[in-house]
N, C-alpha and C positions, 0 to 999 in steps of 0.2 A: 228794119228795112222799110217799113211803112213810113216811119218818120223821114228817112232819106228820100223816099219817093215824094212825099208831100213837100219837103224842102226843095227838091229838084224842080217839082212842078211850079212851086211858088217863085223859084229863081229862073224862070224862063227856060225850063228843060236843061238846066245846068248838068254838065257831065261830071262823073266821079272817077277817081283813080283809086285803085286798091294798092296801099303801101304795106310792106311786110316788115315786121320786127322780129328777127330770129331769136328764139329762146333755145340755147344749146341743149340738145337731147330731149327737147319737149315740143318741137314744132316751131310755129311762129304765130304771132298775133297779127291778124290782118286788120288794117285800119283804112276805111274808106274816107276820102276827103275830096272836096271839089277839085276838079282839074285845075292846075295852075298853082295850087297851094304848095308851099315849101314844106318838105319832109326831111328831117334829119335824124338819123339813128345815133344814139349815144351809148357807148358800151359801159363796161364796169372794169374796175382794176382786177377783180377776180373774174376769170373767164366763165365761171358758173354763177356769177352774181346777177343782180337785177339788170334789166335793160330799160332804156328810156328812149322815147320818141318825142320829138318836138315838131309840131306842125304850126304853120301860120298862114293866114289868108294872103292872097295876092297883094292886097292893099295894106297889110300889117295891122288891120283893126281887130283881128281875132288871133289869139294864141292858145294853143292846146298842148299840154305836156302830159305824158302818160309814163309812169314807171311801173314795170311789170315784174312780178316775182312768180316763181312756180311754187306749188304747194310744198311745204316743208323747208322753205328758204325764207329768211328774214323775220321769222316769228318763232315763238316757242311752241306754237300749235302746228301740227302737220298740215292742217287745212282750216284757214280762218272761216268761221261761220258768218252768216248774215249779221248776227248780233255783234260779232267781233269787228266786222267791217264798219258797222255803224259806230262803234266805240272809237275806232281809228279816226273816222271822219270827225266826230265830235271833239276828240282830243286835239286834233290838228287845227280844227276851226277855232276852238277856244284859244289856243296858244298863239296862232298866227294872225287871225283876222278880226276877232271879236272886239278888241279894245279900240281899234281905229274905224269901226264900222258905224254906219247909221242905225243898223238894226239892233245892236246891243244884245242880241240873243241868237242862239243857234237853232235853226229849224231844219231838221233832216227831211229831205225829199227822196223818194225812190225813183229809180230809172229802170227801164226795161227795154232791151233791144231783142232782136230775134234770137241772139245767141249770148247775150250778156245781161247781167243784172247788177244792181248796186244802189248806191245812195250818194247824196251830195248835200251841201249846204251852200247858200249864196249870200254874198255881202256887197254892200255899197260902201266905197271908200269915202269917209266923211270929209276928207281933205279936198275932194273934187266936187262936192255939192255946190251948184250955182256957178261953177267955173268951167271954162273951156279946157278940155283935156288935150294936152299937147301930143303930137305923134310919139309913139313909143311908150306912152303911159296908158293906163286903163282905170276906169272908174268902178268896174264891177269884177268880182272874182266868184267862181264856183269851185269848191274843193270837194273831192269825193273819192270813193273807192268802188272798184268793180270786181266781178268774178266772171270768168269766161272758161269753162271747163276746169282743168287743173291749174289755170293761171289766174292770178289776182293781182291787183295793183291799185295805185293811187293816181289821181289825175287832178290837174288844175286847168281851169278855163278862164281866160282873161278877155273881157270885152268892154264896150262902153254902153251896153244896155243890159238891164237885168232880166227882162222878159221878151225883148224884141227879136228881130231877125238875126242879129249877131249871136245872141245867146242860143237861139234855136239852131242855127247852123253849127255852132260848136258842140252843142248837145247831140246833134245828129251824128257827128263824127264819133263821139263816145258810144252811142247806141248802135253804131255799125260794127263794133268790135266782134271778131270771131276768131276762134282758134283753128289754125290749119294744123293737121297732124303731120308728124315727121315723115 
């Protein structure tokens, strides 16, 4: 919440909207995003399966996708530990982003919001270095995992800056996550 407040202050007192991603029989994941951002719920073939939320900034320069599971779903473990979430992030990062990145190594960073914790890794797409990135494309990605009560999930942030205002605004959305009880 502190990050959201700082981001809001820096963005000229920007207003936020709370979006809700229902998780059957487990409540909902609440996601705060700047007012005007597009929010889309995506379901699952299995009514008890994972749920996904896709958010994007008004100008399309920031994209956030979060896929949420409940404990005991989608893993052999009933409740993935912090170490297991880090392993999930490292494996996904190595297989999906490492080869085409400028960094060529996975650095795990931690995140902490008022009611969410997790980790992520960031990469710069080597194909866009020194080039103008066209609309709808992104030069930077952050991939991570979060835990929020008995919910956990994976997220992807797409921006055109690695540490700048776009990344900070996208990360503020992730750090805003909170579980609403049923």
